[in-house]
C-alpha positions in Angstrom: 0.0 0.0 0.0 1.4 3.4 -0.9 2.5 5.4 2.1 0.1 8.1 2.8 1.4 11.2 4.5 -0.5 12.4 7.5 -2.4 15.4 6.3 -4.2 18.1 8.2 -7.8 18.8 7.3 -6.5 22.0 5.7 -4.1 20.1 3.5 -6.8 17.6 2.5 -9.0 20.5 1.5 -6.2 22.1 -0.5 -5.6 18.8 -2.3 -9.3 18.5 -3.1 -9.2 22.0 -4.5 -6.2 21.1 -6.6 -7.9 17.9 -7.9 -11.1 19.9 -8.8 -9.0 22.2 -11.0 -7.1 19.3 -12.5 -9.6 16.5 -13.1 -8.8 13.7 -15.5 -10.4 13.7 -19.0 -12.8 10.9 -17.8 -13.8 12.8 -14.6 -14.5 16.0 -16.7 -16.6 14.0 -19.1 -18.7 12.4 -16.4 -19.0 15.7 -14.5 -19.9 18.1 -17.3 -21.9 15.7 -19.4 -23.9 14.0 -16.6 -23.3 14.5 -12.9 -23.5 18.3 -12.8 -27.0 18.1 -14.3 -28.7 15.5 -12.2 -30.6 15.8 -8.9 -29.8 15.2 -6.1 -26.6 17.3 -6.3 -23.2 15.7 -6.6 -20.0 17.4 -5.5 -16.6 16.8 -7.2 -13.4 16.0 -5.4 -15.0 16.1 -2.0 -12.9 15.7 1.2 -14.5 13.1 3.5 -12.4 12.4 6.6 -8.9 11.9 5.5 -9.9 10.8 2.0 -11.0 12.6 -1.2 -13.9 11.1 -3.2 -14.0 11.8 -6.9 -17.7 12.6 -6.7 -20.0 12.6 -3.7 -23.8 12.9 -3.2 -24.5 13.8 0.4 -28.2 13.3 0.2 -27.9 9.7 -1.1 -24.6 9.0 0.6 -23.0 7.7 -2.6 -19.4 8.1 -3.7 -18.5 7.6 -7.4 -14.9 6.7 -8.1 -13.3 6.8 -11.6 -10.2 4.6 -11.6 -7.3 4.7 -14.0 -5.1 1.7 -14.6 -2.9 2.4 -11.6 -5.8 1.5 -9.3 -5.5 -2.1 -10.4 -1.9 -2.5 -9.0 -1.8 -4.2 -5.6 -0.8 -1.2 -3.6 -3.4 1.1 -5.0 -6.1 -1.6 -4.8 -5.4 -2.0 -1.1 -5.6 1.7 -0.6 -8.9 1.9 -2.5 -10.3 -1.0 -0.5 -9.4 0.8 2.8 -11.0 4.0 1.6 -14.2 2.2 0.5 -14.3 0.5 3.9 -13.9 3.8 5.7 -16.8 5.3 3.6 -18.9 2.2 4.4 -18.4 2.9 8.2 -20.0 6.3 7.5 -22.9 4.7 5.7 -21.6 5.8 2.3 -21.8 3.4 -0.7 -18.9 3.5 -3.2 -19.5 2.8 -6.9 -16.4 2.3 -9.0 -16.0 2.7 -12.8 -12.8 2.4 -14.8 -11.6 5.1 -17.2 -12.2 2.5 -19.9 -15.9 2.1 -18.9 -16.4 5.9 -19.0 -14.7 6.2 -22.4 -16.3 3.1 -24.1 -19.7 2.8 -22.4 -20.6 6.2 -21.1 -24.3 5.8 -21.4 -24.3 2.6 -19.3 -22.2 4.3 -16.6 -24.7 7.1 -16.5 -27.6 4.7 -16.3 -26.0 2.8 -13.5 -25.4 5.9 -11.5 -29.0 7.2 -12.2 -30.4 3.8 -11.0 -28.4 3.9 -7.8 -29.4 7.5 -7.1 -33.1 6.7 -7.6 -33.3 3.5 -5.6 
């Protein structure tokens, strides 16, 4: 698992702000072409505890994660699992999609999110 520096809440918020301004191509696509338009409202790059979620819907307690290829390496997969477990202790569901899914099957990704939000 990658070593994670101990960050203050202020540093986590600064990191979240940086990530909002520097989203990946897939995150931008999902945000501008879907998540920013649906209700209930999602937030992008939201600090939750010591973690930052790609997208978070407070009303439905859902985190959406968009994973690049590095997330499938053992160390990152372990970190992602720990983060998802932490969110679960807060009653937050985590839904993961790969960059590939967003790029190749955007409509299905959106439908899946829509169905989860409207359960």
